[in-house]
C-alpha distance (Angstrom), angle and dihedral (degrees) to the residues before:
residue distance angle dihedral
M1 . . .
S2 3.80 . .
D3 3.78 131.1 .
N4 3.82 89.9 -104.8
N5 3.81 89.1 73.9
L6 3.80 89.3 63.6
Q7 3.79 98.2 51.2
F8 3.79 95.9 98.1
M9 3.83 89.1 61.4
H10 3.81 95.8 50.0
P11 3.84 94.3 97.8
Y12 3.82 94.7 38.0
F13 3.82 99.0 77.4
M14 3.79 139.6 33.3
G15 3.80 85.2 -118.3
A16 3.78 136.9 -120.8
Y17 3.81 89.5 -86.3
A18 3.84 95.5 33.5
E19 3.79 89.5 -103.8
N20 3.81 90.6 160.2
D21 3.81 96.2 45.1
H22 3.82 91.3 116.9
I23 3.81 90.4 57.4
F24 3.79 90.9 47.3
E25 3.81 92.9 46.8
N26 3.80 95.6 46.1
L27 3.78 94.8 47.5
L28 3.79 93.9 44.3
L29 3.81 91.8 49.1
E30 3.80 90.5 47.8
F31 3.78 93.0 54.4
V32 3.81 94.8 40.8
R33 3.81 87.1 56.6
D34 3.79 89.4 45.5
H35 3.82 89.6 52.4
A36 3.81 90.8 50.2
Y37 3.81 89.7 50.4
W38 3.81 89.5 51.6
R39 3.82 90.8 53.1
R40 3.80 93.1 48.4
N41 3.78 92.8 50.2
F42 3.79 100.2 43.0
H43 3.80 89.6 93.2
P44 3.80 105.8 -9.7
E45 3.80 91.5 178.6
N46 3.81 90.6 70.7
R47 3.79 121.0 94.8
P48 3.85 113.0 -114.6
P49 3.85 108.7 -110.1
I50 3.83 93.1 -145.6
P51 3.82 108.0 66.6
R52 3.79 122.3 -143.2
T53 3.81 88.9 -118.6
A54 3.83 91.5 62.5
R55 3.78 92.0 86.4
F56 3.80 90.5 63.4
R57 3.80 95.2 57.6
E58 3.79 118.9 104.2
D59 3.82 95.4 -132.1
F60 3.82 90.4 49.8
N61 3.78 92.1 54.2
E62 3.79 92.8 42.9
F63 3.79 88.8 56.6
L64 3.82 91.6 47.9
A65 3.80 90.2 50.3
A66 3.80 91.9 49.9
M67 3.80 91.3 47.2
Q68 3.79 92.3 49.1
Q69 3.80 91.0 48.4
E70 3.80 93.6 51.3
L71 3.78 91.9 45.3
S72 3.80 88.9 50.7
N73 3.80 88.9 50.8
L74 3.78 89.6 49.8
S75 3.80 91.3 48.6
S76 3.79 89.3 51.8
D77 3.80 92.7 48.6
L78 3.80 91.4 47.6
K79 3.79 89.5 61.9
K80 3.81 84.7 73.8
S81 3.80 89.3 62.6
V82 3.77 122.5 115.9
P83 3.84 109.5 -88.5
F84 3.79 95.3 -127.2
F85 3.82 90.1 160.6
S86 3.80 94.0 64.3
P87 3.82 125.3 90.6
R88 3.81 83.6 -136.6
Y89 3.81 87.2 71.0
I90 3.82 110.5 81.2
G91 3.79 99.6 150.3
H92 3.77 125.0 97.6
M93 3.80 129.2 9.5
A94 3.79 98.8 -71.5
A95 3.78 137.1 95.3
D96 3.79 141.4 150.0
L97 3.81 115.1 -30.8
L98 3.78 127.5 -118.5
L99 3.79 109.7 -101.9
P100 3.83 95.5 -137.2
G101 3.81 90.8 51.1
V102 3.81 95.1 49.7
L103 3.79 93.4 46.3
A104 3.81 92.6 46.7
Q105 3.81 91.5 49.6
L106 3.82 94.3 48.4
M107 3.80 92.1 45.3
T108 3.79 93.3 49.6
T109 3.80 93.7 46.0
L110 3.82 88.2 69.1
Y111 3.81 88.4 61.3
N112 3.84 91.5 43.9
P113 3.82 99.2 -154.6
N114 3.81 118.7 -171.8
N115 3.79 108.5 -143.8
V116 3.77 94.6 -155.8
S117 3.83 90.0 103.6
D118 3.77 142.0 -8.5
D119 3.82 88.7 -104.3
A120 3.81 89.4 66.8
A121 3.80 98.1 31.6
P122 3.81 112.9 26.0
A123 3.81 90.8 154.8
T124 3.82 101.2 44.7
L125 3.81 109.3 28.0
G126 3.79 90.4 75.0
K127 3.79 89.2 49.2
E128 3.81 90.2 54.5
L129 3.79 92.5 51.8
E130 3.79 88.7 46.7
V131 3.82 88.9 54.5
G132 3.80 87.3 52.7
E133 3.81 89.1 54.9
M134 3.81 91.8 46.6
L135 3.80 91.0 53.5
A136 3.81 91.3 44.4
R137 3.81 91.6 53.8
M138 3.81 90.5 47.9
I139 3.81 89.9 53.5
G140 3.79 91.7 47.0
F141 3.82 99.7 -107.3
S142 3.80 117.4 140.8
V143 3.81 117.1 -113.9
D144 3.80 94.7 -176.1
P145 3.83 105.3 127.2
H146 3.81 90.0 -154.7
S147 3.82 94.7 59.2
Y148 3.79 134.7 62.7
P149 2.93 125.4 -87.2
C150 3.79 103.2 27.8
A151 3.80 114.6 -173.6
W152 3.77 130.2 -138.8
G153 3.77 134.5 -177.7
H154 3.77 143.5 177.6
L155 3.78 140.8 -172.4
T156 3.79 126.0 -93.7
S157 3.79 134.8 -173.2
G158 3.79 88.2 -97.1
G159 3.78 146.5 -39.8
T160 3.80 92.6 -70.7
V161 3.80 93.4 65.1
A162 3.81 90.3 42.9
N163 3.81 89.0 55.7
Y164 3.80 90.7 50.0
E165 3.78 88.5 50.6
A166 3.79 91.7 53.5
L167 3.82 91.1 56.7
W168 3.80 90.9 44.2
N169 3.81 91.5 53.2
F170 3.81 93.1 46.7
R171 3.80 92.0 48.6
A172 3.81 93.3 50.4
V173 3.82 92.2 52.7
K174 3.82 97.6 37.2
F175 3.79 96.3 60.6
F176 3.78 98.8 31.6
P177 3.84 96.9 93.4
I178 3.81 89.3 58.1
A179 3.80 91.4 48.5
L180 3.80 89.9 48.8
A181 3.80 92.4 49.8
E182 3.81 91.7 49.4
A183 3.81 92.1 50.2
C184 3.80 91.7 49.4
K185 3.81 90.0 54.1
Q186 3.81 89.7 55.9
F187 3.81 89.8 56.5
N188 3.83 94.4 42.3
F189 3.77 85.9 -120.3
D190 3.81 120.2 142.0
P191 3.83 112.8 -177.4
V192 3.79 115.3 -146.1
D193 3.81 133.2 -139.8
V194 3.80 93.8 15.4
G195 3.79 133.9 142.2
P196 3.79 128.6 22.0
M197 3.81 92.3 -54.1
E198 3.85 92.4 49.2
V199 3.79 94.2 -134.4
K200 3.80 135.3 123.3
L201 3.77 113.9 -61.4
S202 3.79 90.3 -122.0
E203 3.82 90.7 60.4
Y204 3.80 93.0 67.6
S205 3.77 117.8 91.1
K206 3.78 118.2 -133.7
W207 3.79 89.3 -110.4
E208 3.79 89.8 55.3
L209 3.80 91.1 47.9
L210 3.80 89.3 53.3
N211 3.79 90.3 59.0
F212 3.78 99.9 55.7
S213 3.79 112.4 124.0
I214 3.80 120.6 -122.2
R215 3.81 89.8 -101.7
E216 3.82 92.2 47.9
T217 3.79 91.0 49.5
T218 3.80 91.6 50.6
L219 3.80 91.8 49.2
L220 3.80 90.5 46.3
M221 3.78 91.8 53.1
N222 3.80 93.2 47.5
E223 3.81 93.9 47.6
V224 3.80 94.8 46.3
V225 3.80 90.1 49.0
R226 3.80 90.6 48.6
Q227 3.80 93.2 50.5
Y228 3.79 91.5 47.4
T229 3.80 98.3 45.8
E230 3.82 103.1 39.5
P231 3.84 94.4 72.7
L232 3.83 88.3 50.4
A233 3.81 94.6 59.4
D234 3.83 95.6 106.0
Q235 3.78 99.1 32.2
K236 3.80 121.1 110.5
D237 3.79 92.7 -141.8
R238 3.83 92.7 51.7
K239 3.81 95.1 119.4
F240 3.79 92.1 46.8
K241 3.81 93.6 51.1
I242 3.79 93.1 45.6
Q243 3.78 90.7 50.1
K244 3.80 92.3 49.8
F245 3.80 91.7 48.5
T246 3.79 91.1 48.7
E247 3.80 91.0 49.6
A248 3.80 91.2 49.3
I249 3.80 91.1 54.1
A250 3.79 92.2 47.1
H251 3.82 92.0 49.9
E252 3.81 90.7 56.7
T253 3.82 95.3 53.3
T254 3.78 125.6 101.4
E255 3.81 88.0 -118.9
H256 3.80 90.2 63.4
Q257 3.79 100.8 34.1
G258 3.77 100.4 35.8
M259 3.78 124.1 -128.5
A260 3.80 95.7 -84.6
H261 3.81 96.0 52.2
F262 3.81 93.0 40.4
F263 3.80 92.3 56.7
R264 3.80 92.9 42.8
K265 3.78 88.0 55.6
H266 3.81 92.1 45.3
S267 3.77 96.2 37.5
E268 3.80 93.7 160.5
L269 3.82 89.4 67.7
N270 3.78 125.8 87.6
P271 3.83 117.6 -134.9
P272 3.81 112.7 -105.4
K273 3.78 125.5 -97.0
I274 3.80 126.5 -136.7
L275 3.80 117.0 -150.8
V276 3.81 112.4 -145.5
P277 3.83 129.1 168.9
V278 3.80 115.4 -114.5
T279 3.81 87.0 -113.8
G280 3.81 90.3 59.5
H281 3.79 118.6 129.1
Y282 3.81 115.9 -98.2
S283 3.82 88.4 -114.5
W284 3.81 88.7 82.4
Q285 3.78 92.2 62.8
K286 3.80 90.5 43.7
G287 3.80 90.3 49.3
A288 3.80 92.0 50.9
K289 3.80 89.2 53.3
I290 3.80 95.8 44.6
L291 3.82 94.5 48.2
G292 3.79 92.8 48.1
F293 3.81 99.5 -110.5
G294 3.78 93.5 111.8
K295 3.79 129.9 -133.3
N296 3.80 89.3 -93.6
Q297 3.81 90.7 68.9
I298 3.80 92.2 65.4
V299 3.80 113.8 97.8
S300 3.80 111.9 -155.8
I301 3.79 112.4 -138.9
H302 3.80 117.2 -150.3
N303 3.79 124.1 -118.8
D304 3.78 130.8 -134.7
G305 3.80 126.8 -126.8
S306 3.80 91.4 -76.1
M307 3.82 92.1 54.2
R308 3.80 91.3 -108.3
M309 3.79 123.2 134.3
R310 3.80 113.4 -89.0
P311 3.83 108.6 -124.5
D312 3.80 92.0 -158.9
H313 3.81 92.2 58.5
M314 3.81 90.5 45.7
E315 3.81 89.4 53.8
E316 3.81 91.1 48.9
A317 3.80 90.3 52.4
L318 3.81 92.3 47.9
E319 3.80 91.3 48.2
E320 3.79 91.1 53.0
C321 3.80 93.0 47.4
F322 3.79 96.0 48.3
N323 3.81 93.7 42.8
N324 3.82 87.6 56.0
E325 3.82 91.9 44.4
T326 3.79 90.2 -115.4
P327 3.80 111.0 151.2
V328 3.79 117.7 -127.3
L329 3.76 110.4 -140.7
A330 3.80 95.0 -169.0
V331 3.76 148.4 -26.7
I332 3.78 112.3 -132.4
G333 3.78 119.7 -146.5
I334 3.79 122.5 -171.2
L335 3.78 123.1 -138.5
G336 3.79 97.9 -163.3
T337 3.79 115.1 -7.5
T338 3.78 114.5 -128.7
E339 3.81 92.0 -126.0
F340 3.79 103.2 41.7
G341 3.82 107.1 9.3
S342 3.81 90.2 -125.6
V343 3.82 120.8 156.4
D344 3.79 120.1 -136.1
P345 3.84 119.2 -137.4
I346 3.81 95.8 -98.2
H347 3.81 89.4 170.5
K348 3.81 89.8 60.1
I349 3.81 91.5 51.6
V350 3.81 89.3 51.8
E351 3.82 91.2 48.7
V352 3.80 92.1 50.0
R353 3.80 91.5 50.1
K354 3.80 90.7 53.2
K355 3.78 89.0 52.8
W356 3.81 92.6 51.7
R357 3.80 92.4 45.6
K358 3.79 87.8 64.1
K359 3.81 85.5 59.3
N360 3.83 91.7 48.9
R361 3.79 93.4 -108.0
F362 3.79 121.4 128.9
F363 3.80 138.5 -172.0
G364 3.78 131.4 170.2
I365 3.80 122.2 -114.3
H366 3.77 120.0 -143.9
V367 3.79 122.9 -179.3
D368 3.78 116.7 -148.8
A369 3.79 97.1 -150.8
A370 3.80 95.0 157.5
W371 3.80 87.7 131.6
G372 3.79 107.1 24.7
G373 3.80 101.6 32.8
Y374 3.79 96.2 98.0
M375 3.80 90.4 51.2
T376 3.79 85.9 74.6
S377 3.81 85.5 79.2
L378 3.82 86.8 70.8
F379 3.81 89.1 64.9
R380 3.80 101.0 35.9
K381 3.79 117.6 93.5
P382 3.83 120.3 -147.6
D383 3.82 89.8 -106.8
G384 3.82 90.4 54.8
D385 3.80 97.7 -104.7
F386 3.80 119.5 134.6
M387 3.80 112.5 -115.3
P388 3.85 115.0 -115.2
H389 3.79 116.6 -112.0
E390 3.78 94.8 -117.0
E391 3.81 91.2 51.7
I392 3.78 97.4 51.1
S393 3.82 92.4 40.9
K394 3.81 89.7 64.6
K395 3.80 89.2 71.0
F396 3.80 94.8 57.5
K397 3.77 144.1 45.2
Y398 3.83 97.6 -136.3
F399 3.80 109.2 -4.0
P400 2.94 130.0 129.1
H401 3.79 110.7 31.3
E402 3.83 106.8 -146.8
G403 3.78 90.9 -115.5
T404 3.80 89.8 50.9
W405 3.80 90.5 52.1
K406 3.82 90.9 49.6
A407 3.81 90.7 47.8
F408 3.80 93.1 54.0
K409 3.79 91.3 46.6
A410 3.81 92.8 50.5
V411 3.80 94.6 55.0
S412 3.81 88.5 86.4
Q413 3.83 88.3 66.8
T414 3.80 95.5 55.3
D415 3.80 127.6 90.5
S416 3.79 104.9 -119.5
V417 3.78 142.5 -3.7
T418 3.79 138.3 -152.5
I419 3.82 116.2 -144.7
D420 3.80 129.4 175.7
P421 3.82 114.8 -148.1
H422 3.81 87.1 -175.1
K423 3.80 89.7 65.2
L424 3.81 118.2 43.6
G425 3.80 89.5 -1.8
Y426 3.82 88.1 72.1
L427 3.82 91.5 -135.9
P428 3.82 130.0 135.3
F429 3.79 122.9 -89.3
S430 2.91 132.7 -66.8
C431 3.76 105.8 41.7
G432 3.79 124.9 118.8
A433 3.78 127.9 151.4
F434 3.80 140.6 -144.7
V435 3.81 117.9 -157.1
S436 3.80 123.3 -173.2
R437 3.81 123.8 -163.9
D438 3.80 92.9 -147.5
A439 3.80 121.0 47.9
S440 3.81 90.3 -169.0
V441 3.81 86.6 81.7
L442 3.82 85.9 75.7
D443 3.82 89.2 77.8
F444 3.81 90.5 62.7
I445 3.80 98.5 49.8
C446 3.82 101.6 39.5
Q447 3.79 111.0 124.9
K448 3.82 90.6 -136.8
A449 3.81 92.6 53.2
A450 3.81 91.3 -142.2
Y451 3.80 96.2 171.2
V452 3.78 93.2 164.2
F453 3.79 105.6 26.1
D454 3.77 138.8 -64.0
V455 3.79 99.2 -75.0
K456 3.79 91.4 -163.9
E457 3.78 94.4 58.0
S458 3.77 116.3 25.8
K459 3.77 146.6 -13.0
V460 3.79 88.6 -135.2
K461 3.77 116.3 94.3
K462 3.80 111.3 -123.3
T463 3.78 121.8 -116.9
P464 3.83 117.8 -122.8
K465 3.83 90.7 -103.2
Q466 3.79 91.3 52.2
K467 3.78 91.5 47.9
L468 3.79 92.7 49.0
L469 3.80 92.2 59.8
S470 3.82 80.5 83.4
L471 3.80 91.9 49.0
G472 3.80 94.7 163.2
Q473 3.81 89.0 68.7
Y474 3.80 91.4 65.2
I475 3.81 106.9 38.4
M476 3.79 138.2 66.2
E477 3.78 95.8 -120.8
G478 3.78 128.7 69.3
S479 3.78 119.3 -160.8
K480 3.78 111.1 26.3
A481 3.79 133.8 177.3
G482 3.78 116.1 -103.1
S483 3.79 87.6 -161.3
A484 3.82 91.4 75.2
A485 3.80 90.0 53.1
A486 3.79 90.8 50.1
A487 3.81 90.5 50.8
A488 3.81 93.7 51.9
N489 3.78 93.7 41.8
V490 3.79 95.7 52.1
A491 3.82 93.8 41.9
H492 3.81 92.5 50.9
K493 3.80 92.8 47.6
V494 3.80 92.3 50.2
I495 3.82 92.9 42.4
P496 3.83 107.9 28.4
L497 3.79 119.8 -144.6
H498 3.79 98.9 -109.6
C499 3.79 139.1 88.1
E500 3.80 94.0 -83.9
G501 3.80 92.7 48.8
F502 3.79 124.4 28.1
G503 3.77 90.5 1.7
R504 3.82 89.9 70.0
V505 3.82 90.4 61.8
L506 3.79 92.2 50.2
T507 3.81 92.3 42.9
H508 3.77 87.3 59.9
S509 3.80 89.9 47.3
M510 3.81 91.5 53.8
L511 3.81 91.4 47.4
S512 3.81 87.7 53.8
C513 3.80 89.1 50.0
E514 3.81 92.1 51.8
Y515 3.80 90.8 48.6
F516 3.82 89.3 49.9
F517 3.81 90.8 48.8
D518 3.81 92.1 53.9
S519 3.80 91.6 43.6
I520 3.80 93.0 54.7
N521 3.79 90.9 49.4
K522 3.82 90.5 50.7
L523 3.80 90.2 49.3
S524 3.79 89.5 50.3
E525 3.79 90.5 56.4
R526 3.79 91.7 45.8
M527 3.82 93.6 51.0
K528 3.80 99.1 38.1
D529 3.82 91.9 118.2
M530 3.81 90.0 58.4
V531 3.80 105.5 30.5
T532 3.76 145.4 -3.4
I533 3.79 113.2 -123.4
T534 3.80 116.3 -166.0
I535 3.79 132.5 -177.3
P536 3.82 96.0 -153.9
F537 3.81 95.3 -157.8
P538 3.80 131.4 14.0
P539 3.81 114.3 -107.9
D540 3.80 118.8 -99.7
T541 3.80 91.0 -171.3
N542 3.80 135.2 12.1
L543 3.80 96.2 -62.6
I544 3.82 125.0 97.4
C545 3.80 132.4 -171.9
Y546 3.80 126.5 -170.2
A547 3.80 138.1 178.6
I548 3.82 128.6 -144.0
N549 3.80 127.2 -153.9
P550 3.82 126.6 177.2
T551 3.79 113.2 -120.9
R552 3.79 117.0 -89.6
N553 3.82 92.4 13.9
K554 3.83 112.2 130.8
S555 3.81 99.0 175.6
L556 3.80 120.0 96.9
A557 3.81 91.3 -158.3
L558 3.80 91.2 55.9
M559 3.80 91.4 46.0
N560 3.80 90.9 52.7
H561 3.80 90.4 48.4
F562 3.80 90.9 51.8
S563 3.83 92.2 47.1
R564 3.79 91.2 52.3
K565 3.80 89.0 53.6
V566 3.80 90.1 53.3
F567 3.79 91.8 46.0
A568 3.82 90.4 53.0
H569 3.81 86.6 73.3
M570 3.82 89.8 64.7
K571 3.80 101.3 32.8
I572 3.79 124.3 115.0
D573 3.80 108.5 -110.5
R574 3.80 116.5 -170.0
K575 3.80 90.3 -160.9
S576 3.78 95.9 60.3
P577 3.81 131.9 52.5
L578 3.79 114.8 -94.2
Q579 3.80 89.8 -126.3
T580 3.80 90.3 69.4
H581 3.81 88.6 72.2
D582 3.78 121.3 72.3
F583 3.81 94.8 -162.6
F584 3.80 139.2 10.5
G585 3.80 126.6 -144.7
S586 3.78 140.4 162.0
F587 3.79 136.0 -131.8
T588 3.76 141.7 -143.0
S589 3.80 137.6 175.5
L590 3.78 141.4 -129.8
V591 3.79 100.9 -133.4
N592 3.78 124.3 -148.9
G593 3.80 106.3 -107.6
N594 3.80 94.3 31.2
L595 3.78 93.0 66.6
D596 3.78 125.9 66.4
E597 3.81 111.8 -112.9
E598 3.80 91.2 -123.5
Q599 3.80 92.9 54.0
G600 3.78 93.2 43.0
T601 3.79 90.1 52.6
R602 3.80 91.0 49.2
I603 3.80 93.7 52.4
L604 3.80 94.2 44.3
T605 3.80 91.8 47.5
E606 3.81 90.2 52.8
L607 3.80 87.9 52.9
G608 3.80 93.7 47.1
I609 3.82 92.3 -114.7
D610 3.80 123.4 144.4
P611 3.85 103.7 -115.0
T612 3.81 90.3 -145.0
T613 3.82 88.5 70.0
F614 3.85 89.0 64.8
V615 3.80 98.6 91.6
P616 3.82 136.5 165.2
H617 3.79 116.1 -97.7
V618 3.79 109.2 -101.2
S619 3.81 102.4 143.6
D620 3.79 142.3 -0.9
R621 3.81 88.0 -88.2
T622 3.80 90.8 65.0
R623 3.80 97.1 39.0
E624 3.82 95.4 101.3
G625 3.79 91.7 48.0
D626 3.80 100.1 49.8
H627 3.81 95.4 77.4
I628 3.79 143.8 33.3
Y629 3.81 108.1 -120.3
L630 3.80 114.0 -137.7
I631 3.78 131.4 -171.6
R632 3.79 107.4 -135.2
H633 3.79 130.5 -155.9
T634 3.80 132.5 -174.6
L635 3.80 111.3 -152.3
M636 3.80 99.9 -159.4
N637 3.79 103.4 111.6
P638 3.82 107.9 117.1
W639 3.81 94.2 -138.6
L640 3.82 102.4 52.4
M641 3.78 92.3 109.2
F642 3.81 95.8 46.3
E643 3.78 106.3 127.8
E644 3.77 125.1 -139.9
D645 3.79 117.2 179.7
G646 3.80 89.0 -12.2
E647 3.82 93.2 -53.6
N648 3.81 127.7 104.2
Y649 3.81 127.7 -158.5
I650 3.79 93.4 -95.3
D651 3.80 89.2 55.3
K652 3.81 88.4 50.1
Y653 3.79 90.2 49.8
I654 3.80 92.8 51.4
K655 3.81 89.8 54.0
F656 3.80 89.5 48.0
L657 3.81 91.6 49.5
F658 3.79 92.0 47.9
E659 3.80 90.9 55.2
A660 3.80 93.5 44.6
I661 3.82 92.0 51.8
R662 3.79 92.9 43.7
K663 3.81 91.9 50.9
E664 3.81 94.2 49.4
Y665 3.80 92.0 43.2
E666 3.79 93.6 52.6
T667 3.80 90.6 45.1
A668 3.80 90.8 50.1
I669 3.81 94.3 52.4
G670 3.78 93.1 43.2
R671 3.80 101.0 -109.0
P672 3.81 121.8 141.7
K673 3.77 115.0 -87.8
């Protein structure tokens, strides 16, 4: 691949060698001056509180000197930072940042908007909601306010909070029909012809109420409210009665009562389960604890040999739950695991849900696409259509696997998605996103619990956009930086989220990944007399893991020890200058217990390791044998395929890896270095 293939990205980034620093500097200076002009002209009739003579005072200059010294110290310390911008960094999920995003974030920071409401962020709150719509369209959700469902989304501090929010949304909707039924009993009110069976509300069992879909729950709420409020139209105490009814509903929800009290009151119910693949991010366990479900309510779903969720095991778990009348809050699918980049069969999850809906059983589907979400832009055409598999396959040698293509396409049929702009969106930390397919969920999580309407303001029910002007009412976070929203908004407008915009960047990233994949396999053949190098599962996204075992070694513990020695050549070391390392990587492990025995045996056999040396961790003596150590690389840097003297950075890395392995091999067998 020649340098000409990279030309379209030349203005996108500051550059590995700060080639575009003059553009960055000029634009930043321009808008800093513009900001200063704005301050001076807000109320020019006012007298400036800092006099011109202040700069001549001794204390003023002492402060400036101290500030400059500390900033110089900070600048010096920052040189120890990880060089994410460099094509020599192929470790974790970070790379060079998009120039428009960085500039927008720095510019907006001077204005310091708080996107909790339009009162604190009239300029940037709308931009955040617009980013939510941009991401929704990329995923395939509808944002047409005149159709159902209409999606909405917002930014979070990261994917972890977005995952919490998914569980919070599902919980609020899941238990609402029971809360509604309990409130109606208090008012001796029994709505008729409601729910999917079109019967009285009192005729539904609690188990049946727990299996309403999100749409059915929304329709139930609207119909019950209609039947309750219509007879009150001419009554003087209408507002009072509506408010009391609304309060009664709110008091019966899990949000008001708490999980413990709710299940004591409804003791015949089983607490809900959450189905999460074993490769799921630790935020799911944290979220279960924080929201009161408990870690024990998470059901770990096994993976196949490609580290993708096994649909058969998911179905077994669902069967067991529903047979025991245990509600399933959600099934979590992963669109690019953070450790391996693998893509779960989202389409299979959707198919299984359709099957259970015919049996009047429902569970939510959330896609954790913190890593792979932006890769959807590869598949999305400018007109919104999803690119056929045969068309997109022409661009690549291996990508995408047919199941991967189906998984990305099926995301549009799920309920909510987590996406991290600060990962494959190439934007600064911290910037995650939560996108929901159905904005009607907002009515169930609002802190004011205005199920009918705000009786103090209007008899007209607010639209989602009107509601979201008070964004803090509907999200888990409070104060939030408008600068992150500005960064994402500007970046997405300059580089649209489709195959002819952002998809071009990620197409290049996947081509780099394929080149890396082939290069590792060639190196494996070249070094077969010294070591066995195995890529245990083909990459679904732009992330590759591989294992190294010296020839004739049968012990997993010894293999892991050797691999750690090789990895030391590419590990960040705070005690030594970064320049002493040619490349930087990361690592992960396949842990005994999280890997099916059949798949573990396959991988170990490929490496020449005796599978009996793969043992559970019971003591420090077994620690090195309870996992398969993998060196892990993220191939997202935009300049990996830049050629210099006919050699790109992946070629350079392969040479580096060859020397690192050779050195550790010769040291291990006692030969001179």
